[in-house]
VMD Tcl script that draws the C-alpha trace (Angstrom):
set ca {
  {75.07 -3.64 -23.78}
  {73.39 -7.00 -24.52}
  {73.15 -7.42 -28.32}
  {69.64 -7.52 -29.77}
  {68.10 -10.98 -30.20}
  {66.49 -12.37 -33.30}
  {63.02 -12.18 -31.39}
  {63.41 -9.03 -29.91}
  {63.84 -7.44 -33.32}
  {60.92 -9.15 -34.92}
  {58.69 -7.97 -31.94}
  {60.42 -4.67 -32.12}
  {59.96 -4.39 -35.86}
  {56.15 -5.58 -36.03}
  {55.44 -2.69 -33.06}
  {56.64 -0.46 -35.28}
  {55.08 -1.28 -38.62}
  {51.91 -1.64 -36.82}
  {51.88 2.07 -35.68}
  {52.66 3.73 -39.27}
  {50.48 4.02 -42.08}
  {49.33 1.19 -44.36}
  {51.45 1.37 -47.52}
  {54.96 2.33 -45.67}
  {57.89 0.24 -45.85}
  {60.76 -0.40 -42.89}
  {63.94 -0.01 -45.14}
  {65.92 -2.59 -43.44}
  {68.71 -2.88 -46.05}
  {69.56 -1.38 -49.47}
  {67.93 -4.44 -51.05}
  {65.18 -5.50 -48.30}
  {62.19 -4.19 -46.77}
  {59.43 -5.30 -44.34}
  {55.90 -4.03 -44.13}
  {52.68 -4.51 -42.22}
  {49.80 -6.31 -44.43}
  {47.22 -5.91 -41.56}
  {48.00 -9.27 -40.41}
  {51.60 -9.85 -40.07}
  {55.22 -8.60 -41.33}
  {55.98 -9.31 -44.46}
  {59.46 -9.44 -45.58}
  {60.56 -8.67 -49.27}
  {63.44 -8.19 -51.54}
  {63.83 -5.22 -53.80}
  {64.45 -4.98 -57.43}
  {68.49 -5.36 -57.75}
  {68.51 -3.07 -60.84}
  {67.83 0.00 -57.82}
  {64.42 0.83 -59.12}
  {63.20 0.15 -55.37}
  {60.11 -2.11 -56.90}
  {59.62 -5.18 -54.50}
  {60.64 -8.06 -56.38}
  {60.05 -11.42 -53.97}
  {58.77 -11.96 -50.35}
  {61.01 -14.03 -48.02}
  {60.75 -15.49 -44.59}
  {63.09 -13.85 -42.17}
  {64.95 -16.83 -40.40}
  {67.65 -17.50 -38.32}
  {69.65 -17.80 -41.26}
  {69.06 -14.47 -42.66}
  {69.55 -12.99 -39.01}
  {73.23 -14.50 -38.64}
  {74.06 -12.70 -42.06}
  {72.32 -9.68 -41.57}
  {72.07 -9.12 -37.50}
  {74.53 -5.98 -37.49}
  {72.55 -4.33 -40.23}
  {69.18 -4.96 -38.65}
  {70.02 -4.13 -35.04}
  {71.57 -0.71 -36.76}
  {68.23 -0.40 -38.28}
  {66.54 -0.63 -35.14}
  {68.52 2.23 -33.51}
  {67.90 4.35 -36.51}
  {64.83 3.68 -38.32}
  {64.07 4.37 -41.77}
  {60.82 4.32 -43.72}
  {59.38 4.90 -47.29}
  {55.84 5.33 -48.40}
  {55.23 2.90 -51.16}
  {52.20 3.10 -53.33}
  {52.63 -0.57 -54.62}
  {52.15 -2.02 -50.94}
  {48.76 0.06 -51.12}
  {47.49 -2.00 -54.18}
  {47.99 -5.39 -52.18}
  {45.14 -7.11 -50.92}
  {44.81 -6.06 -47.06}
  {44.66 -8.84 -44.64}
  {42.59 -7.73 -41.61}
  {43.32 -9.77 -38.51}
  {40.61 -12.04 -37.32}
  {37.56 -10.38 -35.15}
  {38.68 -6.73 -36.47}
  {35.52 -5.88 -38.56}
  {37.88 -4.49 -41.30}
  {40.41 -1.84 -41.78}
}
mol new
graphics top color blue
foreach p $ca { graphics top sphere $p radius 0.5 }
foreach p [lrange $ca 0 end-1] q [lrange $ca 1 end] { graphics top cylinder $p $q radius 0.2 }
display resetview
């Protein structure tokens, strides 16, 4: 089986996130999530204290991919999601020409 590439991961993740309700996150690892903000995938770290609060956003780059590739590929095979009310409190970014939510 051909290993999952970085671009394939991002494409598959975006497709999944666009198809689920707003406010739902992809629980990529025990410390990182991703969610759809209405225009793009947002990656974020969770608080280190284990409370599940979104702490900082980050860009998923080749560097992270190299370090987390096995975990992210495993997530694609068995995706896990959570509803996070704090995502609903964020400003929603409507794609250009969408006419709203």
